[in-house]
N, C-alpha and C positions, 0 to 999 in steps of 0.2 A: 627398370627403375624400381628400387625398393628402399626399405628403411635405412639401409647402410649409406644411402646417398644424402641423408640428412646430416647437417653439421651437428655435432653432439653438444648439448648443453647439460651440465650436470643437474640431475634432479635429486631432490631430497626425499626422505622416506615416505612422507605423506603423498607426494606427487607420484612416486613409483607405485604405491599401492593402487592409486586410481588408474594409472597407465596400464597396469597389469590386470585390472578387473575385466571380466568378460561380460558384465551386465550390459544390457541393451539401453537401459535408461539410468544414467548416473546423475544424482543431484548432490551438489557440493555446497556446503555452508562453511564459509571461510571468513577470517578477519581481514582487516585492511592490510595491504602489503604482505599478504600471506603467500603470494606466488600464484595467484589465480590466472593472471595474464600469460605468464610463461608456460604454465600447465596447458592452457588453451592452445598456445602456439605449437607446443610439442605434439599434442593430440592431433592438431590439424595437419602438421607437416608429415607425421607418420602415416596418417590415413591417405593423404595426397600421394605420398611416395609409393604407396601400395595400389595406386590406380584409382583412389577414391575422389569423390566430389564433396567438398566441404563448404558449408556456409557458417560464418561467424557473425554474430550480431551483438551489439552493445548499445545502450541508450544514448551515449554522448560521443561526439567526434573525438574527444581526447582519449577515451577508452579504446575506441576503434583504432586510433593511431598507434597506441601502445602495442596492441596486438599485431598490427601490420608491421611495425618496426621489428618486432621479435621474430615473426614468421619469415620475414625477408632475410634476416641473419641466418636462420636455420637452413634456408633453401638457397643461399647465395651461391654455393658451388654449382648447383644446377642452372641457376640464372646465368652465371659467368660462362658456363660451358655451352650455352645456347640450347640446352635441352628443354627449357620451359620459357615461356614469355611472361614478362611482368608488365602490368599496366597500372601505373601509379594513380591515374585519374579514376579508374573504375575499382581500384584496389583488388585486382585479380592476379593470380599466378596460374597459368594453365599450360597444358600440353596441347599444342596445335593439332587440330583435326581429331580430338578426342573429347570425351565428357569430363576428363580429369581436370579438376580446378579447385582453387581456394578463392573464396570471395569474402571480403570483410565489408560489413554494412553498418550504418548507424540506424538504429530502429527504436522508436519509442512505442510503437503499436503494431498491430497486425497488418495494417494497410501497406506499410513500408517493406514488408517481407513477401508479399504475394507474388505469384508467378514464377516460382523457382522450385527446384527439388534438390535433394542431396543425399549422400550416404552417411554424412555426419553433420548434425546440427548442433552448434554451440551457442547458447544464449547466456551471455555474461551480464552480471549485475541485474539479474532477472527480477529482483525486488522492485526495480524502478520501471519495469516495462509492463504494459497492459497484458494481463494474463491471456488474452485472446490471441496474442502472438504465438503462444504455444498451443492452446486448445483448438483454435480454428484454422490456423495456418501452419504452424510448425509440425504438428503430427502428420497431417496429410502429405507434407513434403517427403516424408520418409517411407511412404507406402510403396513406391515403385521398386526400390531395391532393399526393402526391409532394413532401413537405415537405423543408425544409433543417434542418441541425443545426450547432451551434457548440459545441464541447467545449473548455473552458478549464482550464488547470492551471498550477500552480507546482511544479516538481520537489520532491518531499517530502524534507525533511531528516530526520535521525534523530529529532528532537523531534516533527515533525509526523506521521511514520509511525505513532507510537503512537496518534494520534487517528484514523487512517484506518480506514474500514470496508471498504476494498478488500481482496479476497481475494488478489489479486496486486498487491503494492505497486509493481511496475514496469509495470503494465498501460498507463498513459498513455504512458510512454516507448516502449513497443512500438508503440502506436497512432500515435504521432508519427512513428516510423520508417516505418510503413506508409504514412502520408500523404505523407511525403517521397519514397517510392519509386513512388507512383502516377503513371502516365503518361497517364491518361485525362482528367485535369482534374476528375474527380469529387471527389477529395480534395485538400486544399491545407493545407500546414503553415506556420504563421507563428511567428516567434520574436522577442520583444523583451524588453529588460532594464528594470530600474527606471530606469536612466539615460536610456532612450529617451523617457520622459515629461518634456516640457519644463516642465510645470506644477508639478513638485515640487522641493523644495530639494535641491540637491546636497550642501549642508552637512548636512542631516538624514540623507541616505543614508549619508554618511561617518561620521556620529556613531553610528548604530545598527550600522554595520558593525564598529565597534570591539569590540562584545560578541559577535561571531559567530566561529565557527571558519572557517578558510579554505574548508572543504568546504561549510558552511552558506551562506557568502557566495556561492560559485559557484552553489549551487542556488537560493537564495531571492532574491538580488539580480541575478545574471547569468543566471538561468533556464537553467542547464545541467543536463542529465540526466547524472548521474555513476554509471556502472555499477561502476567499480572505484575504491575510495577509496585514495589513496596511503598506503602503509604497512600496509594491511590484509593479514592472513595468507592469506585466500582471495580468489579472483577468481570472479566470477559465471560466466564462460565454462566453468570447470571443472565446474560442476554441469550446464550445458546440454550440453556436448560428450559427456559420458559417461552421461547419463541413460538409463534403460531402463524399459520398460513391464512386463516379465515377470521374475519371480523365478527365478534359476537354481537349480541343485542346491546346497544349502548344507551345509557340514560342521558348523557350530556357529552358534547364534543366542543372543543375549543381549538382555535389556532393561536399560538403564541408567537409574538415577534420580539426578538431582542435586537434593537437597532445597533448599527455600527457606532462605536463610541468616539471615533476620531473625527477631526474636522472635515476630512475629505470622505465623501460617501462611498467612494470606490476603493478605499484603502483598507477596509476591514470587512469581514463577513457580516451579513445580517442573518441572524438565526431565525428560522421560520419552521416551527414544528407543530404538527397537528396531533392531538391526543384525545382520548375519550374515556369516560368512566362507565364501566359495564354495570348492567343490572345485577351482576354476580358479585359486586363489591370490589372488583379488581380494576386495574387501569391498563389502557392499551395505547401504544404509540403507533399512529397510523401512517405518518408521512414526515419526511424531513426534506424541505425544499430550500434549505439555506444556501447562501452563496454571496459572492461579491457583486453588488448591483447598485444601480442608481435608485433614488427614492421612488421614482415612477415605476421602475421595474419591480422592486420588492413590494410596493403597494399592490400592483396588479397580481403578482404571484400569490400574495397572502389572500387576497379576495377570491381569486380563482380556486385556491385550496379550500377556503371557507365554503364555496359553492359545491365543489367536488364532493365533499363529505357531508354536506348539509349541516354544517356546524351551527352551534347555538350562538357563538360569540367569538370575536377576535379580541385578544388581550395583548397589551404591550407594555414593556417597562418604559417609564418616562423619567427615570432618575437623571439621565443624560440627554434624552431627546426632547424633553419638554413637550410642547404641543405639536411637534413635527409629525409624529406618527398619525395622530388623529387628522391633522390637516391633509396629509398625503392620502389617507384612506377615504376621507369624505369628499375629496376632490374627485376621486374615481367613482365612489359609491356613497352618495350622501346619507343614505339611511342604514348603513351597515351597523349592526349591533356591535358596540365597541366599549371596552372598559380599559382605562389606564390603571396600571398598578405601579406602586412604589415600594421599595424594600424597607421594611421597618427593622430588619436585622441584616447582618452581613451575608454575603453570598454563601459562605461556608455553612452558616446556620440554616439557610434555605436548602442547600444541596444535601445536607446530611440526612434529613428525614426521607427525602426522595430516594437516595441511595439505599436507605434501610428498607424501603418498600420493595426495591429490586431484590435485596438479599433475602427477604421473606417470601419471595416468589409472587408478589402481588402486582407486578408490572410485566406485561408481555409486549414484545415488538412484533408487529404484523409484517413479517418479511425482514430483510436485512438492511440496516442503515450503517454502513461501514464507517463513514466519516464521523457520524454522531457517536457511535459506539467506541471508536478509537479515542475521541476527545474525552469521553467519560472515563474510559479505562486508563487514560494517561493523566488525568487531573489529580494533582496532589495539592491538598489545602495549602494556601499561601501563594500558589502560582496564579497568574492571570487566568481567570476562568474563560474558556472559549465560548464563542457565540452560540453554536449549536446546542451545547450542553446547557447554557443559560436559558435558551428558549424552552428546552425540554423541562428544566426545573420549574420555570414559570408555569408551563402548561399543567404538569402534574400537581404542583402546589395549589394552583387555582382550583383544580378539580377536587383535590383533597379538602381545601378550605370550604368549598361550597357544599360538600357532603358532610360537613360538621366534624371532620377528623382532626383538623388543626385550625386554629383561629388566629394565630399571631404572626404568621410569616409574611402575609401580604396585606397591605392596606389598599383598598380600591378608592379611587377618587373620581 
């Protein structure tokens, strides 16, 4: 059995380049409808027909089904001839009494992939999958037979980021850069857009593009990794350039709460951020414990954070929450030091001086806070400000105000 047994599907130039590449690790950044699934199926079918064992994984059932449909078409001749066995339930095609097999799985995280091995691992829509699926599980799968890997992704837009299980939403962009920088030939990076697929309608692409923002268009159609969004207040490099691993000596520490603004407590995130003012005149973000929680849950979380860092005070915005925050906190810890704050100016006016402090290198994150940093880096004035970012702004602003640097952004009551 060899490649000639595979039903031929015409590949276009970008796909052919990838099919012919000898690199052991291929990372593919491609636009929507750019031909990723067909490429995956061709790679899988060819490896299988040469005696290989293939595992394909994608985060959703729909994506897995598309791959499975295409790979069945490619291998239909072998199936009809009885040379291989197809199992629709397990989504496997295998040669009996051998290790030769294709398996398609739905996988959001590493746990769903454990316990297997392969000669070729294909992780599709990798920007949506927990990166541990590759780092902790995927790579060890390839050890037995010095296998190959293909990692495929579309740069995540603001919309798709919310669906992602990745801990670091920029993980694939960083891996793509690593592949580009590789000089050994082991890694190879490939990039193609939706327009590079000659088999899809240009009119259709133009039509769906009308409903996209310019940023989403660049990410999902042109397959561009965008680190800095035009007009955003923060730049990602500000977090990376001044990030630190150890907490310096601090003069004051606060925990800031930005309560959910909707009528249902579980329908919106509660921002909970801890930050401190250093004796060196700089500011340090110590923790982000934000999330979707009930009042009792976020109250306990904020108080535990206060105790963990031996903070001086908890502060909270009360523009929308009224007395709710204080009531929740004092029900749990009656004597907790607490200050309610109200905005005397708009959110953009409060956020701008904080962003300026980042630009000047006067704020450091102690560790990585991916969700918080993403919210800041994607915030464009005029958009609804996200909760983690709001809590951060309240924390730094309060510390700045209490050290005499600015006096007009917060009124305490």
